[in-house]
VEXGU-523906 format. One record per residue: residue in three letters; x, y, z of N, C-alpha, C in turn. Coordinates in steps of 0.2 Angstrom, whole numbers, padded with zeros to 4 digits, always signed. Atoms other than C-alpha are relative to their C-alpha. Layout:
ALAXYZXYZXYZ;...
//
This chain:
MET+0001-0006-0004+0302+0262-0264+0005-0001+0006;SER-0004+0001-0005+0315+0266-0251-0003+0000+0007;ARG+0003+0000-0007+0312+0264-0232-0002+0006+0002;GLY+0002-0006-0002+0312+0282-0229-0007+0003-0003;CYS+0006-0002+0003+0298+0285-0242-0006-0004+0002;PHE+0005+0004-0002+0288+0271-0235-0003+0003+0007;TRP+0002-0003-0007+0288+0279-0217-0003+0007+0000;MET+0003-0006+0001+0283+0296-0223-0007+0000+0000;PRO+0007+0000-0001+0265+0292-0226-0003-0002+0007;VAL+0003+0002-0007+0263+0284-0209+0000+0006+0004;ALA-0001-0006-0004+0269+0300-0201-0006+0005-0002;ILE+0005-0004+0002+0257+0310-0211-0007-0002+0002;ILE+0006+0002-0002+0243+0299-0208-0002+0001+0007;ALA+0000-0001-0008+0246+0300-0189-0001+0007+0001;LEU+0001-0007-0001+0247+0318-0190-0007+0003-0001;SER+0007-0001+0002+0230+0319-0199-0005-0002+0006;THR+0005+0002-0005+0222+0310-0184+0001+0004+0006;PHE+0000-0004-0006+0228+0323-0171-0005+0005-0001;GLY+0005-0005+0000+0216+0335-0166+0002+0005+0006;CYS-0001-0005-0005+0217+0351-0156-0006+0000+0005;GLY+0005+0002-0005+0207+0345-0141+0000+0005+0006;VAL+0001-0004-0007+0200+0354-0126+0000-0006+0005;ALA-0001+0005-0006+0205+0345-0110-0006-0001+0003;HIS+0006+0001-0004+0192+0336-0100+0002-0005+0006;ALA-0001+0004-0005+0201+0324-0089+0006+0002+0005;GLN-0005-0002-0004+0212+0326-0074+0005-0006+0000;TRP-0006+0004-0001+0229+0318-0071-0002-0006+0005;SER+0000+0006-0005+0229+0300-0063+0007-0003+0000;SER-0006+0004+0000+0243+0289-0058-0001-0007+0003;GLN+0001+0006-0002+0244+0271-0056+0007-0003+0002;VAL-0006+0003-0002+0258+0262-0046-0001-0007+0000;THR+0000+0007-0001+0262+0244-0048+0006-0003+0002;GLY-0006+0003-0003+0274+0233-0039+0000+0001+0007;PRO-0006+0002+0003+0285+0230-0032-0001-0007-0003;ASP+0000+0007+0003+0288+0215-0044+0005-0005+0003;VAL-0004+0005-0003+0298+0200-0041+0007+0002+0001;PHE-0007-0003-0001+0314+0210-0043+0000+0006+0005;GLY+0000-0006-0004+0308+0224-0031-0001+0006-0003;ASN+0000-0006+0004+0305+0236-0045-0008+0003+0000;THR+0007-0003+0000+0290+0248-0044+0000+0004-0006;THR+0002-0004+0006+0282+0256-0060-0005+0005+0001;VAL+0005-0005+0000+0272+0272-0062-0002+0002-0007;LEU+0003-0003+0006+0260+0277-0076-0004+0006+0002;ALA+0004-0006-0002+0254+0295-0074-0003+0002-0007;THR+0003-0002+0006+0242+0300-0088-0006+0005+0001;VAL+0006-0004+0001+0229+0313-0094-0002+0000-0007;ASP+0002+0000+0007+0219+0313-0109-0005+0006-0002;ASN+0005-0006+0002+0207+0325-0119-0005-0003-0004;VAL+0006+0003+0003+0191+0323-0128+0001-0003-0007;ASP-0002+0004+0006+0200+0317-0144+0003-0006+0001;GLY-0003+0007-0001+0207+0302-0135+0008+0001+0000;ASN-0008-0001+0000+0225+0309-0136+0002+0001+0007;GLY-0002+0000-0007+0235+0308-0120+0007+0003+0001;LEU-0007-0001-0002+0251+0314-0111+0001-0004+0005;VAL-0002+0005-0004+0260+0301-0102+0007+0001+0003;VAL-0007+0001-0003+0274+0299-0089+0000-0007+0002;GLN-0001+0007-0002+0280+0281-0088+0007-0001+0003;CYS-0007+0001-0003+0294+0276-0076+0000-0006+0004;ASP-0002+0004-0005+0302+0264-0065+0005+0003+0005;GLN-0005-0003-0004+0314+0266-0051+0007-0001-0002;ASN-0007+0002+0002+0329+0259-0060+0002+0003-0007;SER-0002-0002+0006+0330+0264-0078-0005+0003-0005;THR+0005-0003+0005+0314+0269-0088-0002+0006+0002;LEU+0003-0006-0001+0308+0286-0089-0002+0003-0007;ASP+0002-0002+0006+0297+0291-0104-0005+0005+0001;LEU+0005-0006+0001+0287+0307-0108-0003-0001-0007;ALA+0003+0002+0007+0275+0303-0122-0007+0004-0001;TYR+0007-0003+0003+0261+0312-0132-0003-0006-0004;ILE+0003+0006+0003+0250+0297-0137-0007+0002-0004;ILE+0006+0000+0004+0236+0296-0150-0002-0007-0002;PRO+0002+0007+0002+0225+0282-0155+0002-0001-0007;GLY-0003+0002+0007+0233+0273-0170-0005-0004-0004;THR+0004+0004+0005+0225+0266-0185+0003-0007+0000;PRO-0003+0007+0001+0228+0247-0188+0006+0000-0004;SER-0006+0000+0004+0240+0250-0202+0006+0004+0004;GLU-0005-0004-0004+0250+0263-0191+0003-0005+0005;LEU-0002+0004-0006+0251+0251-0176+0004-0006-0003;ASP-0004+0006+0003+0256+0236-0188+0007+0002-0002;GLU-0007-0002+0002+0270+0246-0196+0005+0002+0005;LEU-0004-0002-0005+0276+0254-0181+0002-0005+0006;SER-0001+0005-0005+0276+0239-0170+0005-0005-0002;LYS-0005+0004+0003+0289+0230-0181+0007+0002+0004;ALA-0006-0001-0004+0305+0228-0171+0005+0005-0003;GLY-0005-0005+0003+0317+0243-0173-0003+0006-0004;THR+0003-0005+0004+0304+0254-0181-0002+0006+0004;SER+0002-0007-0003+0302+0272-0176+0002+0005-0005;ILE-0001-0006+0005+0303+0289-0185+0002+0005+0005;PRO-0002-0005-0005+0313+0303-0177-0005+0006+0000;ALA+0005-0005-0001+0302+0317-0170+0003+0005+0005;ASP-0001-0005-0005+0302+0332-0159-0006+0000+0004;LEU+0006-0001-0005+0291+0333-0143+0002+0007+0003;LEU-0001-0006-0003+0288+0350-0137-0005+0001+0006;VAL+0005+0000-0005+0280+0354-0120+0001+0008+0003;LYS+0000-0006-0003+0275+0371-0113-0006+0000+0005;VAL+0004+0000-0006+0267+0374-0096-0002+0007+0001;ASP+0003-0007-0001+0256+0389-0093+0004+0005-0005;ASN-0003-0005+0004+0266+0404-0099+0008-0001+0000;GLY-0007+0001-0001+0283+0396-0097+0003-0001-0007;LEU-0004+0001+0006+0296+0392-0110-0001-0006-0003;VAL+0001+0007+0003+0295+0378-0123+0006-0004+0001;MET-0005+0005-0001+0304+0363-0118+0000-0005-0006;LYS+0000+0004+0006+0310+0353-0134+0004-0006+0002;PHE-0003+0006-0002+0315+0335-0133+0000-0004-0007;SER-0001+0005+0006+0322+0323-0147-0004-0006+0002;ALA+0005+0006-0001+0309+0309-0148+0000-0005-0006;GLU+0002+0005+0005+0303+0294-0158-0007+0000-0001;PHE+0007+0001+0001+0287+0292-0166-0001-0008-0001;LYS+0000+0008+0000+0283+0273-0163-0007-0002+0003;ALA+0005+0003-0003+0270+0261-0157+0001+0001+0008;TRP-0001-0001-0007+0266+0265-0139-0003-0007+0003;ASN+0003+0007-0002+0255+0249-0136-0004-0002-0005;ASN+0004+0003+0005+0242+0239-0145-0006+0005-0003;THR+0006-0004+0001+0230+0254-0146+0003+0007-0003;TYR-0003-0007+0001+0241+0270-0147+0007+0000-0003;VAL-0007-0001+0002+0256+0277-0156+0002+0006+0004;GLY-0002-0005-0004+0266+0290-0148+0006+0004-0002;ILE-0006-0004+0001+0279+0304-0149+0004-0001+0007;VAL-0003+0002-0007+0291+0297-0135+0007+0003+0001;ALA-0007-0002-0002+0306+0306-0127+0001-0005+0006;SER-0002+0005-0005+0315+0293-0116+0007+0002+0003;GLY-0006-0001-0003+0329+0293-0104-0001+0003+0007;ARG+0000-0003-0006+0332+0297-0086+0005+0006+0000;THR-0004-0006+0001+0339+0314-0090-0003+0006+0004;THR+0002-0006-0003+0338+0331-0082-0005+0004-0003;ASP+0005-0003+0004+0328+0338-0096-0007-0003+0001;ILE+0006+0003-0001+0314+0326-0094-0002+0000+0008;VAL+0002-0001-0007+0314+0327-0075-0002+0007+0001;THR+0002-0007+0000+0313+0346-0077-0007+0000-0002;ALA+0007-0001+0003+0298+0344-0088-0005-0003+0005;ILE+0004+0003-0005+0290+0332-0075-0002+0005+0006;LYS+0001-0005-0006+0293+0345-0061-0004+0006-0002;VAL+0004-0006+0003+0286+0359-0072-0007-0002-0001;ILE+0006+0002+0001+0271+0349-0077-0004-0001+0007;GLY+0003+0000-0007+0268+0346-0058-0002+0006+0003;GLY+0001-0006-0002+0268+0364-0055-0005+0004-0004;ALA+0005-0003+0005+0255+0368-0069-0006+0003+0004;ALA+0006-0004-0003+0242+0381-0065-0006+0000-0004;ASN+0005-0001+0005+0232+0383-0081-0001-0005-0005;GLN+0000+0004+0006+0237+0373-0096+0007-0003-0001;ILE-0006+0004+0002+0249+0360-0102-0001+0000-0008;SER+0001+0001+0007+0252+0362-0121+0006-0004-0002;VAL-0005+0004+0003+0261+0349-0131+0000+0000-0007;GLY+0000+0000+0008+0267+0349-0149+0005-0006-0002;ALA-0004+0005+0003+0275+0336-0160+0002+0003-0007;VAL-0002-0001+0007+0285+0338-0176+0003-0007-0003;ILE-0002+0006+0003+0286+0323-0187+0001+0001-0008;ALA-0002-0001+0007+0294+0323-0204-0003+0007-0003;GLY+0002-0007+0001+0291+0342-0204-0007+0002+0001;ASN+0007-0001-0001+0273+0341-0200-0001+0002+0008;GLN+0001-0002-0007+0267+0350-0184-0007-0001+0002;GLN+0007+0001-0003+0253+0347-0172+0001+0002+0007;THR+0000-0002-0007+0248+0354-0155-0006-0002+0003;ASP+0005+0002-0004+0237+0349-0141+0000+0003+0007;ASN+0001-0003-0007+0231+0355-0124-0003-0005+0005;PHE+0002+0005-0005+0229+0345-0108-0001+0004+0007;ASP+0002-0003-0006+0221+0349-0091+0006-0001+0005;VAL-0005+0001-0005+0232+0352-0076-0003-0003+0007;GLY+0003+0003-0006+0220+0345-0063+0004-0006+0002;ASN-0003+0006-0003+0229+0333-0051+0007-0001-0003;SER-0006+0001+0003+0245+0335-0061+0006+0000+0006;THR-0005-0001-0006+0255+0340-0044+0000-0007+0003;SER+0000+0006-0003+0250+0324-0036+0003-0006-0005;ALA-0002+0005+0005+0253+0313-0052+0008+0000-0001;MET-0007-0001+0001+0270+0320-0054+0004-0001+0006;ASN-0004+0002-0006+0275+0319-0036+0000-0008+0001;THR+0000+0008+0000+0270+0300-0037+0006-0002-0004;ALA-0005+0002+0005+0281+0298-0052+0007+0002+0003;THR-0007-0002-0003+0296+0308-0044+0002-0005+0006;SER-0002+0004-0006+0295+0298-0027+0001-0007-0002;ASP+0000+0007+0001+0291+0281-0033+0005-0003-0005;CYS-0005+0002+0005+0303+0281-0048+0007+0003+0002;LYS-0007-0002-0003+0317+0289-0037+0003+0005-0005;LEU-0003-0005+0005+0319+0304-0049+0003+0006+0004;ALA-0002-0005-0004+0323+0316-0035+0008+0001+0000;ASP-0007+0000+0000+0341+0311-0036+0003+0003-0007;ILE-0002-0003+0006+0342+0317-0054-0002+0007+0000;GLN+0000-0008+0000+0345+0336-0054-0004+0003-0005;ALA+0004-0004+0005+0331+0346-0063+0004+0006-0001;GLY-0004-0006+0003+0339+0360-0073-0006+0005-0001;PRO+0005-0005+0002+0330+0376-0078-0003-0002-0007;SER+0003+0001+0006+0318+0374-0092+0002+0005-0005;SER-0003-0004+0005+0323+0382-0108-0004+0000-0007;ASP+0004+0000+0007+0316+0386-0126+0004-0004-0005;THR-0004+0004+0004+0330+0375-0133-0001-0007+0002;GLY+0001+0006-0003+0327+0360-0122+0006-0005-0002;SER-0004+0005+0000+0335+0343-0124+0003-0002-0007;THR-0002+0003+0007+0346+0336-0138+0002-0007+0001;GLN-0001+0007-0002+0345+0318-0131+0003-0004-0005;
//
């Protein structure tokens, strides 16, 4: 069996665990550091009743991730935790009645509990998404496309302004110019 055929079932299994959840939690942010190198890290998160989450993770030097995370099965976590293992995916974000922002992403292990569709890089597109999420008034919709399979989820906007301001400030994202959001999004 080729490597490509092996990974396809993992993506399909993960998509079957997605749910269209109703949001129930507000955004929160956790700032750690500075560490021994003077680096500060921010983790801003919101989850829903299905246990799925939307995460912004960054530091002030190089890391910036926008991730849609879901609880992973033991087999998904095992397979996707292997070095260099990820599946190309698209991450889509729509805030209120705005345009859909599309990001090239990877489906991979997020940690020991979650798998995620992760868009990475200190790019203007991701910074724009963070600023748009921070201005959300009613709803944050997230979608994922993995191996042609689509899934969507919704998240609460409560406290998103504060959480995104913390990420922007503590991760020094203000110097990265945010551009207009669009329906074509990033081609990272």
